[in-house]
Every structure is written in C-alpha cells, then in structure tokens.
DSSP file (Angstrom, degrees, kcal/mol; ACC not computed):
  #  RESIDUE AA STRUCTURE BP1 BP2  ACC     N-H-->O    O-->H-N    N-H-->O    O-->H-N    TCO  KAPPA ALPHA  PHI   PSI    X-CA   Y-CA   Z-CA
    1    1 A R              0   0    0      0, 0.0     2,-0.5     0, 0.0    69,-0.0   0.000 360.0 360.0 360.0 137.9  -16.3    5.6    7.9
    2    2 A I        -     0   0    0     70,-0.1    69,-0.2    67,-0.0    68,-0.1  -0.899 360.0-153.8-110.3 130.1  -13.1    7.4    8.7
    3    3 A V        -     0   0    0     67,-3.7     2,-0.1    -2,-0.5    70,-0.1  -0.897  24.9-128.2 -99.3 120.6   -9.7    5.7    9.3
    4    4 A P        -     0   0    0      0, 0.0     2,-0.3     0, 0.0    66,-0.1  -0.379  23.7-107.9 -70.0 146.4   -7.5    7.7   11.5
    5    5 A A        -     0   0    0     64,-0.1     2,-0.6    59,-0.1    71,-0.0  -0.560  31.3-145.3 -70.6 133.6   -4.0    8.5   10.3
    6    6 A L        +     0   0    0     -2,-0.3    72,-2.1    69,-0.1    73,-0.6  -0.908  22.9 173.3-107.7 115.5   -1.5    6.5   12.3
    7    7 A V        -     0   0    0     -2,-0.6     2,-0.2    70,-0.2    70,-0.0  -0.985  31.1-125.3-124.6 123.5    1.9    8.2   13.0
    8    8 A A        -     0   0    0     -2,-0.5     5,-0.1     4,-0.1     2,-0.0  -0.471  25.7-134.3 -68.7 129.6    4.4    6.6   15.3
    9    9 A S    >>  -     0   0    0     -2,-0.2     4,-1.0     1,-0.1     3,-0.8  -0.271  30.3 -98.1 -74.5 170.7    5.5    8.9   18.1
   10   10 A Q  G >4 S+     0   0    0      1,-0.3     3,-0.5     2,-0.2     4,-0.4   0.871 127.3  52.4 -59.1 -36.6    9.1    9.3   18.9
   11   11 A E  G 34 S+     0   0    0      1,-0.2     4,-0.3     2,-0.1    -1,-0.3   0.760 112.3  46.1 -70.6 -23.9    8.7    6.8   21.8
   12   12 A Q  G <> S+     0   0    0     -3,-0.8     4,-2.9     1,-0.2     5,-0.2   0.516  85.7  92.4 -95.3  -6.9    7.1    4.3   19.4
   13   13 A E  H <X S+     0   0    0     -4,-1.0     4,-2.6    -3,-0.5     5,-0.2   0.881  85.9  47.8 -60.9 -42.2    9.7    4.6   16.6
   14   14 A A  H  > S+     0   0    0     -4,-0.4     4,-2.1     2,-0.2    -1,-0.2   0.919 114.4  47.7 -64.7 -42.2   11.9    1.8   17.7
   15   15 A W  H  > S+     0   0    0     -4,-0.3     4,-2.4     2,-0.2    -2,-0.2   0.930 113.3  47.6 -62.0 -46.3    8.9   -0.5   18.2
   16   16 A F  H  X S+     0   0    0     -4,-2.9     4,-2.7     1,-0.2     5,-0.2   0.895 109.7  53.6 -63.9 -40.8    7.5    0.4   14.8
   17   17 A D  H  X S+     0   0    0     -4,-2.6     4,-2.2    -5,-0.2    -1,-0.2   0.921 110.8  47.0 -57.0 -46.3   11.0   -0.1   13.2
   18   18 A D  H  X S+     0   0    0     -4,-2.1     4,-2.1     2,-0.2    -2,-0.2   0.905 112.2  49.1 -64.6 -43.3   11.1   -3.6   14.7
   19   19 A I  H  X S+     0   0    0     -4,-2.4     4,-2.1     2,-0.2    -2,-0.2   0.935 112.6  46.8 -63.5 -47.3    7.5   -4.5   13.6
   20   20 A V  H  X S+     0   0    0     -4,-2.7     4,-2.5     1,-0.2    -1,-0.2   0.890 110.7  53.2 -64.4 -38.8    8.1   -3.4   10.0
   21   21 A S  H  X S+     0   0    0     -4,-2.2     4,-2.0    -5,-0.2    -1,-0.2   0.913 109.1  49.3 -61.0 -42.3   11.4   -5.3    9.9
   22   22 A Q  H  <>S+     0   0    0     -4,-2.1     5,-3.4     2,-0.2     6,-1.2   0.862 110.2  50.9 -66.2 -35.6    9.6   -8.4   11.0
   23   23 A I  H ><5S+     0   0    0     -4,-2.1     3,-1.4     4,-0.2    -2,-0.2   0.929 110.4  49.2 -65.5 -44.0    7.0   -7.9    8.3
   24   24 A C  H 3<5S+     0   0    0     -4,-2.5    -2,-0.2     1,-0.3    -1,-0.2   0.862 111.7  48.6 -62.3 -36.6    9.7   -7.5    5.7
   25   25 A E  T 3<5S-     0   0    0     -4,-2.0    15,-0.5    -5,-0.2    -1,-0.3   0.413 115.3-119.2 -82.3   1.8   11.4  -10.7    6.9
   26   26 A V  T < 5S+     0   0    0     -3,-1.4    -3,-0.2     2,-0.2    -2,-0.1   0.831  81.8 122.6  58.4  36.6    8.0  -12.5    6.8
   27   27 A K  S   <S+     0   0    0     -5,-3.4     2,-0.3    -6,-0.2    -4,-0.2   0.588  78.0  30.2 -94.6 -15.9    8.2  -13.1   10.5
   28   28 A L  S    S+     0   0    0     -6,-1.2     2,-0.3    -9,-0.1     3,-0.2  -0.930  94.7  57.0-132.8 158.7    4.9  -11.3   11.0
   29   29 A G  S >  S-     0   0    0     -2,-0.3     3,-1.5     1,-0.2    -5,-0.0  -0.762 102.9 -31.2 118.7-163.4    1.9  -11.0    8.7
   30   30 A I  T 3  S+     0   0    0     -2,-0.3    -1,-0.2     1,-0.3     0, 0.0   0.726 135.6  46.9 -68.9 -21.6   -0.4  -13.3    6.9
   31   31 A F  T >  S+     0   0    0     -3,-0.2     3,-2.0     2,-0.1    -1,-0.3   0.320  79.4 135.4-101.3   8.6    2.2  -16.0    6.4
   32   32 A Y  T <  S+     0   0    0     -3,-1.5    -5,-0.1     1,-0.3     3,-0.1  -0.327  72.6  17.7 -59.7 132.1    3.4  -16.0   10.0
   33   33 A G  T 3  S+     0   0    0      1,-0.3    -1,-0.3    -6,-0.1     2,-0.2   0.253  94.8 121.7  92.0 -12.6    3.9  -19.4   11.5
   34   34 A E  S <  S-     0   0    0     -3,-2.0    -1,-0.3     1,-0.1     2,-0.2  -0.545  74.5 -99.5 -82.1 150.5    3.9  -21.2    8.1
   35   35 A L        +     0   0    0     -2,-0.2     2,-0.2    -3,-0.1    -1,-0.1  -0.498  54.0 178.0 -66.2 132.5    6.8  -23.3    7.1
   36   36 A G        -     0   0    0      1,-0.3     3,-0.1    -2,-0.2    -1,-0.0  -0.635  27.2-105.4-127.6-175.2    9.0  -21.3    4.8
   37   37 A G  S    S-     0   0    0      1,-0.3    -1,-0.3    -2,-0.2     3,-0.1   0.433  73.4 -15.4 -86.1-134.2   12.2  -21.5    2.9
   38   38 A E  S    S-     0   0    0      1,-0.1    -1,-0.3     0, 0.0     2,-0.2  -0.173  82.3 -83.4 -70.7 164.7   15.4  -19.8    3.7
   39   39 A E        -     0   0    0     -3,-0.1    -1,-0.1     1,-0.1   -14,-0.0  -0.507  45.2-132.4 -67.3 129.8   15.8  -17.0    6.2
   40   40 A L        -     0   0    0    -15,-0.5     2,-0.1    -2,-0.2    -1,-0.1  -0.732  19.3-126.5 -88.6 131.3   15.0  -13.6    4.5
   41   41 A P        -     0   0    0      0, 0.0     2,-0.2     0, 0.0    -1,-0.0  -0.382  24.7-165.5 -73.7 153.9   17.5  -10.9    5.1
   42   42 A S        -     0   0    0      1,-0.1     2,-0.1    -2,-0.1   -21,-0.0  -0.599  27.9 -83.9-121.9-172.7   16.3   -7.5    6.4
   43   43 A W        -     0   0    0     -2,-0.2    -1,-0.1     1,-0.2     3,-0.1  -0.411  56.8 -76.5 -90.5 172.3   18.0   -4.2    6.6
   44   44 A K    >   -     0   0    0      1,-0.1     3,-2.2    -2,-0.1     4,-0.5  -0.318  63.5 -83.2 -66.7 149.8   20.4   -2.9    9.3
   45   45 A P  T 3  S+     0   0    0      0, 0.0    -1,-0.1     0, 0.0   -27,-0.0  -0.283 116.8  15.6 -55.6 133.6   18.9   -1.9   12.6
   46   46 A G  T 3> S+     0   0    0    -32,-0.1     4,-2.2    -3,-0.1     5,-0.2   0.263  93.5 108.9  87.5 -11.6   17.6    1.7   12.5
   47   47 A A  H <> S+     0   0    0     -3,-2.2     4,-2.2     1,-0.2     5,-0.2   0.906  79.2  48.6 -65.8 -40.8   17.6    1.9    8.7
   48   48 A F  H  > S+     0   0    0     -4,-0.5     4,-3.1     2,-0.2     5,-0.2   0.940 110.0  51.5 -63.2 -45.4   13.9    1.8    8.4
   49   49 A R  H  > S+     0   0    0      1,-0.2     4,-2.4     2,-0.2    -2,-0.2   0.916 111.0  47.9 -58.4 -44.9   13.5    4.5   11.0
   50   50 A R  H  X S+     0   0    0     -4,-2.2     4,-2.0     1,-0.2    -1,-0.2   0.904 113.6  47.9 -62.7 -41.2   15.9    6.8    9.2
   51   51 A S  H  X S+     0   0    0     -4,-2.2     4,-2.5     2,-0.2    -2,-0.2   0.913 110.3  51.1 -67.2 -42.1   14.2    6.1    5.9
   52   52 A L  H  X S+     0   0    0     -4,-3.1     4,-2.7     1,-0.2    -2,-0.2   0.926 111.2  48.0 -60.7 -44.7   10.7    6.8    7.4
   53   53 A L  H  X S+     0   0    0     -4,-2.4     4,-2.3    -5,-0.2    -1,-0.2   0.881 111.0  52.4 -63.4 -36.8   11.9   10.1    8.9
   54   54 A G  H  X S+     0   0    0     -4,-2.0     4,-2.4     2,-0.2    -2,-0.2   0.893 110.6  46.4 -64.9 -40.6   13.5   11.0    5.5
   55   55 A V  H  X S+     0   0    0     -4,-2.5     4,-2.5     2,-0.2     5,-0.3   0.918 111.1  52.0 -68.5 -43.0   10.2   10.3    3.7
   56   56 A R  H  X S+     0   0    0     -4,-2.7     4,-1.8     1,-0.2    -2,-0.2   0.927 112.8  46.0 -56.5 -43.9    8.2   12.3    6.2
   57   57 A E  H  < S+     0   0    0     -4,-2.3    -2,-0.2     1,-0.2    -1,-0.2   0.905 111.7  51.0 -66.6 -41.6   10.6   15.2    5.7
   58   58 A A  H  < S+     0   0    0     -4,-2.4    -1,-0.2     1,-0.2    -2,-0.2   0.862 116.3  40.8 -64.3 -36.1   10.5   14.9    1.9
   59   59 A L  H >< S-     0   0    0     -4,-2.5     3,-1.4     1,-0.2    -1,-0.2   0.731  90.7-172.0 -84.2 -23.0    6.7   14.9    1.9
   60   60 A G  T ><  -     0   0    0     -4,-1.8     3,-0.7    -5,-0.3     4,-0.3  -0.337  62.5 -30.1  62.4-146.2    6.4   17.6    4.6
   61   61 A S  T 3> S+     0   0    0      1,-0.2     4,-1.4     2,-0.1     3,-0.4   0.516 119.6  89.8 -82.5  -4.1    2.9   18.2    5.8
   62   62 A S  H <> S+     0   0    0     -3,-1.4     4,-0.8     1,-0.2    -1,-0.2   0.816  79.2  60.9 -64.4 -29.4    1.3   17.3    2.5
   63   63 A A  H <4 S+     0   0    0     -3,-0.7    13,-0.7     1,-0.2     3,-0.3   0.903 113.9  32.4 -66.3 -40.6    1.0   13.6    3.5
   64   64 A S  H  4 S+     0   0    0     -3,-0.4    -1,-0.2    -4,-0.3    -2,-0.2   0.634 118.5  54.4 -91.1 -13.3   -1.3   14.2    6.5
   65   65 A A  H  < S+     0   0    0     -4,-1.4    -1,-0.2     2,-0.1    -2,-0.2   0.429  73.5 119.1-102.4   1.1   -3.1   17.2    5.0
   66   66 A W  S >< S-     0   0    0     -4,-0.8     3,-1.1    -3,-0.3    10,-0.1  -0.437  71.4-100.5 -74.0 144.1   -4.4   15.8    1.7
   67   67 A P  T 3  S+     0   0    0      0, 0.0    44,-0.2     0, 0.0    -1,-0.1  -0.264  95.5   8.3 -68.2 145.4   -8.2   15.8    1.4
   68   68 A H  T >>>S+     0   0    0      1,-0.2     3,-1.9    42,-0.1     5,-0.6   0.426  79.7 151.2  71.0   3.0  -10.3   12.7    1.9
   69   69 A G  B <45 +a   73   0A   0     -3,-1.1    -1,-0.2     1,-0.3     5,-0.2  -0.502  69.6  23.9 -64.5 126.8   -7.4   10.6    3.2
   70   70 A G  T 345S+     0   0    0      3,-2.6   -67,-3.7    -2,-0.3    -1,-0.3   0.383 109.3  78.1  98.5  -2.8   -8.9    8.0    5.6
   71   71 A T  T <45S-     0   0    0     -3,-1.9    -2,-0.1     2,-0.4    41,-0.1   0.806 115.2  -5.0 -99.0 -80.8  -12.4    8.0    4.1
   72   72 A M  T  <5S+     0   0    0     -4,-0.6     2,-0.3    39,-0.4    -3,-0.1   0.577 138.9  27.2 -91.6  -9.9  -12.6    6.0    0.9
   73   73 A H  B   <S-a   69   0A   0     -5,-0.6    -3,-2.6   -70,-0.1    -2,-0.4  -0.958  97.6 -81.2-146.2 163.2   -8.9    5.3    0.8
   74   74 A E        -     0   0    0     -2,-0.3    -3,-0.1    -5,-0.2     2,-0.1  -0.269  43.9-114.3 -68.9 149.3   -6.1    5.0    3.3
   75   75 A P        -     0   0    0      0, 0.0     2,-1.9     0, 0.0     5,-0.3  -0.421  30.2-108.4 -73.0 157.8   -4.4    8.1    4.6
   76   76 A L  S    S+     0   0    0    -13,-0.7     2,-0.1   -14,-0.1   -10,-0.1  -0.521  72.5 138.9 -85.0  70.9   -0.8    8.6    3.8
   77   77 A D  S  > S-     0   0    0     -2,-1.9     4,-2.7   -73,-0.1     5,-0.2  -0.252  73.9 -76.2-102.4-168.4    0.3    7.8    7.3
   78   78 A D  H  > S+     0   0    0    -72,-2.1     4,-2.3     1,-0.2   -71,-0.1   0.816 129.5  56.0 -64.2 -30.1    3.2    5.8    8.6
   79   79 A I  H  > S+     0   0    0    -73,-0.6     4,-2.0     2,-0.2    -1,-0.2   0.952 111.7  42.0 -66.0 -48.4    1.5    2.5    7.8
   80   80 A A  H  > S+     0   0    0     -5,-0.3     4,-1.9     1,-0.2    -2,-0.2   0.900 115.8  49.7 -64.5 -40.6    1.1    3.5    4.1
   81   81 A L  H  X S+     0   0    0     -4,-2.7     4,-2.5     1,-0.2    -1,-0.2   0.873 107.7  54.7 -67.2 -35.5    4.6    4.9    4.0
   82   82 A A  H  X S+     0   0    0     -4,-2.3     4,-2.5     2,-0.2    -2,-0.2   0.921 107.6  49.4 -63.0 -43.9    6.0    1.7    5.6
   83   83 A A  H  X S+     0   0    0     -4,-2.0     4,-2.1     1,-0.2    -1,-0.2   0.909 113.7  46.2 -61.2 -41.4    4.4   -0.4    2.8
   84   84 A R  H  X S+     0   0    0     -4,-1.9     4,-1.5     2,-0.2    -1,-0.2   0.849 110.5  52.8 -71.8 -33.5    5.9    1.9    0.2
   85   85 A L  H  <>S+     0   0    0     -4,-2.5     5,-3.1     2,-0.2     6,-0.4   0.912 109.6  48.9 -66.3 -41.6    9.3    1.9    1.8
   86   86 A I  H ><5S+     0   0    0     -4,-2.5     3,-1.5     1,-0.2    -2,-0.2   0.939 111.2  49.9 -60.8 -46.6    9.3   -1.9    1.8
   87   87 A A  H 3<5S+     0   0    0     -4,-2.1    -1,-0.2     1,-0.3    -2,-0.2   0.800 115.4  43.6 -63.6 -28.5    8.3   -2.0   -1.8
   88   88 A N  T ><5S-     0   0    0     -4,-1.5     3,-1.6    -5,-0.1    -1,-0.3   0.167 113.6-114.7-103.7  17.1   11.1    0.5   -2.7
   89   89 A D  T < 5S-     0   0    0     -3,-1.5    -3,-0.2     1,-0.3     3,-0.1   0.879  73.5 -56.0  51.8  44.8   13.8   -1.2   -0.5
   90   90 A L  T 3 <S+     0   0    0     -5,-3.1     2,-0.8     1,-0.2    -1,-0.3   0.642  90.2 155.7  64.8  19.7   13.9    1.8    1.8
   91   91 A D    <>  -     0   0    0     -3,-1.6     4,-2.4    -6,-0.4    -1,-0.2  -0.685  28.0-163.2 -77.9 109.2   14.7    4.2   -1.0
   92   92 A V  H  > S+     0   0    0     -2,-0.8     4,-2.6     1,-0.2     5,-0.2   0.908  85.0  48.9 -62.8 -45.7   13.5    7.6    0.3
   93   93 A T  H  > S+     0   0    0      1,-0.2     4,-2.1     2,-0.2    -1,-0.2   0.930 114.2  44.8 -62.5 -47.0   13.4    9.4   -3.0
   94   94 A A  H  > S+     0   0    0      2,-0.2     4,-2.5     1,-0.2    -1,-0.2   0.902 114.1  50.0 -64.9 -40.8   11.5    6.6   -4.8
   95   95 A T  H  X S+     0   0    0     -4,-2.4     4,-2.5     2,-0.2    -2,-0.2   0.912 110.6  48.6 -65.5 -42.8    9.1    6.3   -1.9
   96   96 A A  H  X S+     0   0    0     -4,-2.6     4,-2.3     2,-0.2    -1,-0.2   0.895 111.9  50.6 -63.5 -39.1    8.4   10.0   -1.7
   97   97 A R  H  X S+     0   0    0     -4,-2.1     4,-2.5    -5,-0.2    -2,-0.2   0.932 111.4  47.3 -63.5 -45.6    7.8   10.0   -5.5
   98   98 A V  H  X S+     0   0    0     -4,-2.5     4,-2.3     1,-0.2    -2,-0.2   0.900 112.2  50.1 -63.2 -41.2    5.4    7.1   -5.3
   99   99 A A  H  X S+     0   0    0     -4,-2.5     4,-2.4     2,-0.2    -1,-0.2   0.902 111.5  48.3 -64.9 -40.9    3.5    8.7   -2.3
  100  100 A R  H  X S+     0   0    0     -4,-2.3     4,-2.6     2,-0.2    -2,-0.2   0.911 111.4  50.3 -64.7 -41.9    3.2   12.0   -4.3
  101  101 A E  H  X S+     0   0    0     -4,-2.5     4,-2.3     2,-0.2    -2,-0.2   0.899 110.8  49.6 -62.7 -40.0    2.0   10.1   -7.4
  102  102 A Y  H  X S+     0   0    0     -4,-2.3     4,-2.2     2,-0.2    -2,-0.2   0.928 111.6  47.8 -64.4 -45.0   -0.6    8.3   -5.2
  103  103 A A  H  X S+     0   0    0     -4,-2.4     4,-1.7     1,-0.2    -2,-0.2   0.907 112.7  49.0 -62.8 -41.8   -1.8   11.6   -3.7
  104  104 A A  H  < S+     0   0    0     -4,-2.6    -1,-0.2     1,-0.2    -2,-0.2   0.883 110.7  51.3 -64.7 -38.1   -2.0   13.2   -7.1
  105  105 A F  H  < S+     0   0    0     -4,-2.3     4,-0.2     1,-0.2    -2,-0.2   0.892 113.6  44.4 -64.4 -40.1   -4.0   10.2   -8.4
  106  106 A R  H ><>S+     0   0    0     -4,-2.2     3,-1.5     1,-0.2     5,-0.6   0.749  93.2  82.1 -77.4 -24.6   -6.4   10.4   -5.5
  107  107 A L  G ><5S+     0   0    0     -4,-1.7     3,-1.2     1,-0.3    -1,-0.2   0.882  91.1  46.6 -53.0 -49.1   -7.0   14.2   -5.6
  108  108 A P  G 3 5S+     0   0    0      0, 0.0    -1,-0.3     0, 0.0    -2,-0.1   0.620  96.7  74.3 -73.3  -8.4   -9.5   14.3   -8.4
  109  109 A T  G X 5S-     0   0    0     -3,-1.5     3,-2.1    -4,-0.2    -2,-0.2   0.599  91.3-140.7 -79.3  -8.4  -11.6   11.5   -6.9
  110  110 A S  T < 5S-     0   0    0     -3,-1.2    -3,-0.1    -4,-0.4   -42,-0.1   0.844  71.2 -48.4  52.5  38.0  -13.0   13.8   -4.2
  111  111 A G  T 3 <S+     0   0    0     -5,-0.6   -39,-0.4     1,-0.3    -1,-0.3   0.390 116.8 110.3  89.1  -4.5  -12.7   11.1   -1.7
  112  112 A G  S <  S-     0   0    0     -3,-2.1    -1,-0.3     1,-0.2    -3,-0.1  -0.327  70.1 -92.4 -96.0-179.0  -14.5    8.4   -3.7
  113  113 A G        -     0   0    0     -2,-0.1     2,-0.5    -3,-0.1    -1,-0.2  -0.242  40.5 -99.8 -83.9 177.6  -13.3    5.3   -5.4
  114  114 A V        -     0   0    0     45,-0.2    50,-0.1    46,-0.1    49,-0.1  -0.889  33.0-131.0-103.0 124.4  -12.0    4.9   -8.9
  115  115 A L        -     0   0    0     -2,-0.5     2,-0.1     1,-0.1    45,-0.1  -0.512  26.4-114.7 -73.3 140.2  -14.5    3.5  -11.4
  116  116 A P        -     0   0    0      0, 0.0     2,-0.1     0, 0.0    -1,-0.1  -0.467  26.9-119.9 -73.8 146.9  -13.2    0.6  -13.5
  117  117 A S     >  -     0   0    0     36,-0.1     4,-2.1    -2,-0.1     5,-0.2  -0.475  21.0-117.1 -78.1 157.4  -12.9    1.1  -17.3
  118  118 A L  H  > S+     0   0    0      1,-0.2     4,-2.7     2,-0.2     5,-0.2   0.870 117.4  58.2 -61.6 -36.3  -14.9   -1.1  -19.6
  119  119 A E  H  > S+     0   0    0      1,-0.2     4,-1.3     2,-0.2    -1,-0.2   0.898 106.6  47.8 -60.1 -41.1  -11.5   -2.4  -21.0
  120  120 A W  H  >>S+     0   0    0      2,-0.2     4,-1.0     1,-0.2     5,-0.6   0.920 112.6  48.2 -66.7 -43.8  -10.5   -3.5  -17.4
  121  121 A I  H ><5S+     0   0    0     -4,-2.1     3,-0.6     1,-0.2    -2,-0.2   0.938 114.3  44.8 -63.2 -47.1  -13.8   -5.3  -16.8
  122  122 A T  H 3<5S+     0   0    0     -4,-2.7    -1,-0.2     1,-0.2    -2,-0.2   0.729 102.6  67.0 -72.8 -20.2  -13.8   -7.1  -20.1
  123  123 A S  H 3<5S-     0   0    0     -4,-1.3    -1,-0.2    -5,-0.2    -2,-0.2   0.844  88.9-148.0 -69.1 -31.1  -10.2   -8.1  -19.8
  124  124 A G  T <<5 +     0   0    0     -4,-1.0    21,-0.1    -3,-0.6    18,-0.1   0.693  51.6 136.4  73.1  18.3  -10.9  -10.4  -16.9
  125  125 A V  S   <S+     0   0    0     -5,-0.6    17,-4.0    20,-0.2     2,-0.4   0.905  71.3  26.4 -64.2 -41.2   -7.6   -9.7  -15.3
  126  126 A A  E     -B  141   0B   0     -6,-0.3     2,-0.3    15,-0.2    15,-0.2  -0.974  67.1-178.2-129.6 139.1   -9.1   -9.4  -11.8
  127  127 A L  E     -B  140   0B   0     13,-2.2    13,-2.7    -2,-0.4     3,-0.1  -0.962  20.7-160.3-131.2 149.6  -12.2  -10.7  -10.3
  128  128 A L  E     +     0   0B   0     -2,-0.3    11,-0.2    11,-0.2     3,-0.0  -0.721  29.3 161.3-122.3  77.7  -13.9  -10.3   -6.9
  129  129 A P  E     -     0   0B   0      0, 0.0     2,-0.3     0, 0.0    -1,-0.1   0.756  55.6 -28.0 -77.6 -24.7  -16.1  -13.4   -7.0
  130  130 A C  E     -B  138   0B   0      8,-0.6     8,-2.8    -3,-0.1     2,-0.3  -0.929  60.6 -93.2-167.7-175.2  -16.9  -13.9   -3.3
  131  131 A E  E     -B  137   0B   0     -2,-0.3     2,-0.1     6,-0.3    -3,-0.0  -0.856  34.1-121.1-116.0 156.5  -16.0  -13.5    0.3
  132  132 A D    >   -     0   0    0      4,-2.6     3,-2.0    -2,-0.3    -1,-0.1  -0.216  46.1 -82.6 -83.7-175.0  -14.2  -16.0    2.6
  133  133 A R  T 3  S+     0   0    0      1,-0.3    -1,-0.1     2,-0.1    -2,-0.0   0.731 131.0  53.6 -62.9 -21.8  -15.6  -17.4    5.8
  134  134 A L  T 3  S-     0   0    0      2,-0.1    -1,-0.3     3,-0.0     0, 0.0   0.379 121.0-105.7 -94.3   4.3  -14.5  -14.3    7.7
  135  135 A G  S <  S+     0   0    0     -3,-2.0    -2,-0.1     1,-0.3     0, 0.0   0.592  73.6 140.4  85.0  11.0  -16.2  -11.9    5.3
  136  136 A R        -     0   0    0      1,-0.1    -4,-2.6     0, 0.0    -1,-0.3  -0.681  57.9-107.4 -87.5 140.4  -13.1  -10.8    3.5
  137  137 A P  E     -B  131   0B   0      0, 0.0     2,-0.6     0, 0.0    -6,-0.3  -0.389  25.7-137.4 -66.9 142.5  -13.2  -10.3   -0.3
  138  138 A V  E     -B  130   0B   0     -8,-2.8    -8,-0.6    -2,-0.1     2,-0.5  -0.898  17.3-159.7-100.8 123.5  -11.4  -12.9   -2.3
  139  139 A I  E     -     0   0B   0     -2,-0.6     2,-0.6   -11,-0.2   -11,-0.2  -0.898   4.4-162.9-106.3 130.0   -9.5  -11.4   -5.2
  140  140 A V  E     -B  127   0B   0    -13,-2.7   -13,-2.2    -2,-0.5     2,-0.5  -0.958   5.6-167.0-112.2 116.1   -8.5  -13.5   -8.2
  141  141 A I  E     -B  126   0B   0     -2,-0.6   -15,-0.2   -15,-0.2   -16,-0.1  -0.908   2.2-169.6-103.5 124.3   -5.7  -12.0  -10.3
  142  142 A R    >   -     0   0    0    -17,-4.0     3,-2.0    -2,-0.5     4,-0.3  -0.795   6.3-178.2-117.5  88.3   -5.2  -13.7  -13.7
  143  143 A P  G >  S+     0   0    0      0, 0.0     3,-1.7     0, 0.0    -1,-0.1   0.757  75.9  72.3 -58.9 -25.4   -2.0  -12.4  -15.2
  144  144 A R  G 3  S+     0   0    0      1,-0.3   -19,-0.1   -19,-0.1    -2,-0.0   0.755  94.8  54.3 -64.2 -20.9   -2.5  -14.5  -18.4
  145  145 A Y  G <  S+     0   0    0     -3,-2.0     2,-0.4   -21,-0.1    -1,-0.3   0.509  85.2 102.4 -89.7  -4.8   -5.3  -12.1  -19.4
  146  146 A H    <   -     0   0    0     -3,-1.7   -22,-0.0    -4,-0.3     0, 0.0  -0.657  66.9-143.9 -79.3 130.1   -3.1   -9.0  -19.1
  147  147 A R    >   -     0   0    0     -2,-0.4     3,-1.1     3,-0.1     7,-0.1  -0.854  22.3-125.4 -95.0 113.4   -2.0   -7.7  -22.4
  148  148 A P  T 3  S+     0   0    0      0, 0.0    -1,-0.0     0, 0.0     0, 0.0  -0.164  88.0  47.5 -55.9 148.6    1.6   -6.4  -22.1
  149  149 A G  T 3  S+     0   0    0      0, 0.0     2,-0.4     0, 0.0     3,-0.2   0.204  88.1  85.0 106.7 -14.5    2.2   -2.9  -23.2
  150  150 A N    <>  +     0   0    0     -3,-1.1     4,-1.8     1,-0.2     3,-0.2  -0.572  42.5 155.2-118.4  68.6   -0.7   -1.1  -21.5
  151  151 A I  H  > S+     0   0    0     -2,-0.4     4,-2.9     1,-0.2     5,-0.2   0.821  71.0  58.5 -66.0 -31.6    0.7   -0.5  -18.1
  152  152 A E  H  > S+     0   0    0      2,-0.2     4,-2.8     1,-0.2     5,-0.3   0.909 106.3  48.0 -65.9 -41.1   -1.6    2.5  -17.4
  153  153 A M  H  > S+     0   0    0     -3,-0.2     4,-2.5     2,-0.2    -1,-0.2   0.912 114.1  47.7 -63.8 -41.6   -4.7    0.3  -17.9
  154  154 A F  H  X S+     0   0    0     -4,-1.8     4,-2.7     2,-0.2    -2,-0.2   0.933 113.3  47.2 -64.6 -45.4   -3.2   -2.3  -15.6
  155  155 A R  H  X S+     0   0    0     -4,-2.9     4,-2.2     2,-0.2    -2,-0.2   0.938 115.7  44.3 -61.9 -48.1   -2.3    0.3  -13.0
  156  156 A A  H  X S+     0   0    0     -4,-2.8     4,-2.3     1,-0.2    -1,-0.2   0.892 114.5  50.5 -64.6 -39.0   -5.8    1.9  -13.1
  157  157 A G  H  X S+     0   0    0     -4,-2.5     4,-2.1    -5,-0.3    -2,-0.2   0.909 109.9  48.8 -66.1 -42.1   -7.5   -1.5  -13.1
  158  158 A L  H  X S+     0   0    0     -4,-2.7     4,-2.4     1,-0.2    -1,-0.2   0.905 111.3  51.1 -63.8 -40.5   -5.6   -2.7  -10.1
  159  159 A R  H  X S+     0   0    0     -4,-2.2     4,-2.2    -5,-0.2    -2,-0.2   0.915 110.3  48.2 -62.9 -42.9   -6.4    0.5   -8.2
  160  160 A T  H  X S+     0   0    0     -4,-2.3     4,-1.8     2,-0.2    -1,-0.2   0.869 110.8  51.9 -67.5 -34.3  -10.1    0.2   -9.0
  161  161 A T  H  X S+     0   0    0     -4,-2.1     4,-1.6     2,-0.2    -2,-0.2   0.926 111.0  46.8 -65.4 -44.3  -10.0   -3.4   -7.8
  162  162 A L  H  X S+     0   0    0     -4,-2.4     4,-2.2     1,-0.2    -2,-0.2   0.836 108.0  56.7 -68.2 -32.3   -8.4   -2.5   -4.6
  163  163 A D  H  X S+     0   0    0     -4,-2.2     4,-1.7     1,-0.2    -1,-0.2   0.903 105.8  51.3 -61.8 -40.3  -10.9    0.4   -4.1
  164  164 A A  H  < S+     0   0    0     -4,-1.8    -2,-0.2     1,-0.2    -1,-0.2   0.877 109.5  50.0 -64.5 -37.0  -13.7   -2.2   -4.4
  165  165 A V  H  < S+     0   0    0     -4,-1.6    -1,-0.2     1,-0.2    -2,-0.2   0.906 112.1  47.0 -66.9 -41.0  -12.0   -4.3   -1.7
  166  166 A K  H  <        0   0    0     -4,-2.2    -1,-0.2     1,-0.2    -2,-0.2   0.768 360.0 360.0 -73.3 -25.2  -11.6   -1.4    0.7
  167  167 A A     <        0   0    0     -4,-1.7    -1,-0.2    -5,-0.2    -2,-0.2   0.486 360.0 360.0 -73.6 360.0  -15.2   -0.2    0.2
C-alpha cells in the first residue's frame, strides 16, 4: 500500500499552520476534548510556516525523492516534517538534521521494515500484545526494562516497534 506524500500548497499553508499549532497546544489530536491542566503556549503566528519553509529549503528535493517513502514507512512530507518541527521546537537546523538522519537510516532497508535485534526482544522494553476495539495495535512501553547507556539499541528497538505498528 502506498501512502501519498502530503505537501501543503501555498493556499493551504495558513490552514496547515493553524492545525499544527492546535496540535502542539493539545487543542486537537488524541486528547482533544479531555479535561486538561493549564493552557499550553504555542509559538507566534506564522512561525511554524516559516520554519516549515526553512526545512523544505534545507532538505531540497531529497525529502520527496527518497526511495520507498510512502510504502513501508511514511514519506518525508509536510506531516512528517511537522512532527519533527514540533519535537525540535521549530528549530530548522535540528529538524533538517533529524530528517536527513531518518532518510539515511531508511535507505538500506530497501522499503522494508527494520528487524528487531535479539537484545531488543529479550529486553522486554516494548510489547505489542493486542489490538484495541478499533483494530489499532496497543503498544506497551516499559522504561524500567531499559538499561541506560545503550541509546543505539533503544533507538533501533523503538524504530522496529513502530515499523511493526505501521505494517
């Protein structure tokens, strides 16, 4: 199954900026409508749009042209870039670096998923024991089983777990 790359057109940029801001402020998303704590601050109007354009420029055409994007893993489109921009607090340089690292990580997989290492499986850090009533996989992350100091094993293990969810 192929997931098309989603890129906001110039006419959609203000709308996309507003939607991403609401997600960051937890006004939209999986927790929408639940009682929460204090109001979460967001960035200044237009800041996301400027950052997204900066990341697009920093990545050039490599983001949309990388092989196998949209088959076994998500394409590096505006949705993926928005998630990475939120995680990096709109830092264009950090987001572009993370996107390049992700593309480099995916390149040798030839469009497939990442197999878990035996160390990851036996650690028990993450489990996919069942699905919920809507057929979505339930992921159980158990940080107490993570042994500090091996960030590469944790990163690779988390990636393989998320590949299993997406498959």
